C-alpha positions in Angstrom: -12.7 15.5 -0.6 -15.9 17.3 -1.2 -18.4 19.0 1.1 -20.4 16.4 2.9 -17.9 13.6 2.5 -17.0 11.5 5.5 -13.6 10.0 5.8 -12.8 6.6 7.4 -9.4 6.9 9.1 -7.4 4.1 10.5 -4.7 4.5 13.3 -1.1 4.6 12.2 0.9 1.5 12.8 4.0 2.8 10.9 5.1 6.1 9.6 3.0 7.3 6.6 4.5 7.2 3.1 4.6 10.1 0.6 1.4 10.4 -1.3 -0.8 9.0 1.5 -3.6 11.1 2.9 -3.5 11.5 6.7 -5.5 13.1 9.4 -3.3 15.5 11.3 -3.8 17.8 14.4 -2.7 21.4 14.0 -2.9 23.8 16.9 -6.5 24.8 16.1 -7.8 22.3 13.6 -7.8 18.8 12.2 -6.9 18.4 8.5 -6.8 15.7 5.9 -3.7 16.4 3.9 -1.3 14.5 1.7 2.2 13.5 3.0 5.0 15.1 1.1 7.8 13.5 3.0 8.3 11.8 6.4 11.6 11.0 8.0 10.1 8.8 10.8 9.8 11.5 13.4 8.7 14.6 11.4 6.3 14.8 8.4 5.6 17.5 5.9 2.0 17.7 4.6 0.2 19.7 1.9 -3.4 19.9 1.0 -4.1 19.0 -2.6 -5.6 22.4 -3.2 -3.2 24.3 -1.0 -0.7 26.8 -2.3 2.2 25.8 0.0 3.5 22.9 2.1 2.4 22.9 5.7 5.1 23.5 8.4 6.7 20.1 9.4 4.8 18.3 12.1 6.0 15.8 14.6 4.8 12.3 13.9 2.7 12.2 17.1 0.4 14.8 15.5 -0.5 12.5 12.7 -3.6 10.7 14.0 -4.3 8.3 11.2 -4.4 7.3 7.5 -7.5 7.9 5.4 -8.7 4.6 3.8 -12.2 5.2 2.5 -14.7 8.0 2.0 -18.4 7.9 2.2 -19.9 10.1 -0.5 -23.6 10.4 -1.1 -24.3 6.9 0.3 -21.5 5.2 -1.6 -18.4 4.0 0.1 -15.3 4.8 -2.1 -12.0 3.1 -1.7 -8.9 5.4 -1.9 -8.4 4.6 -5.6 -11.8 6.1 -6.5 -11.8 9.4 -4.5 -8.1 10.2 -4.1 -7.3 11.9 -7.4 -4.9 14.6 -6.2 -4.8 18.3 -6.9 -7.2 20.0 -9.3 -6.9 23.5 -10.8 -10.5 24.4 -9.8 -9.9 23.2 -6.3 -6.8 25.3 -5.9 -8.6 28.3 -7.3 -11.5 27.8 -4.7 -9.0 27.4 -1.8 -7.3 30.6 -2.9 -10.5 32.6 -3.0 -11.6 31.2 0.4 -8.3 32.3 2.0 -8.6 35.8 0.5 -12.2 36.2 1.7 -11.2 35.0 5.2 -8.3 37.5 5.2 -10.7 40.3 4.2 -13.1 39.3 7.0 -10.2 39.3 9.5 -10.2 35.6 10.1 -7.0 33.8 10.4 -5.9 30.4 9.2 -4.1 27.7 11.2 -2.2 28.8 14.3 
């Protein structure tokens, strides 16, 4: 996703599948991350531009599945916005984490 995008999220009816983008609640934040694996009770997620997999989360912390994104007035289906990891995005995420560390800010709890 890009700055200014708005995601449309639908509630989960069944466990998410690997590759799907889901909205998850961590201790101090909500994130849209891609499912790496899910065994029906615990799921592992990773942001496309993240350097590492997130700690496994219980399924009840997965709030919904991303279906569409509104970008600049256009409504994009998952096939048009969900292109996966990008080298530039990973670089930007790394720089943002380093700047936050220098400023004494922490990431997810």
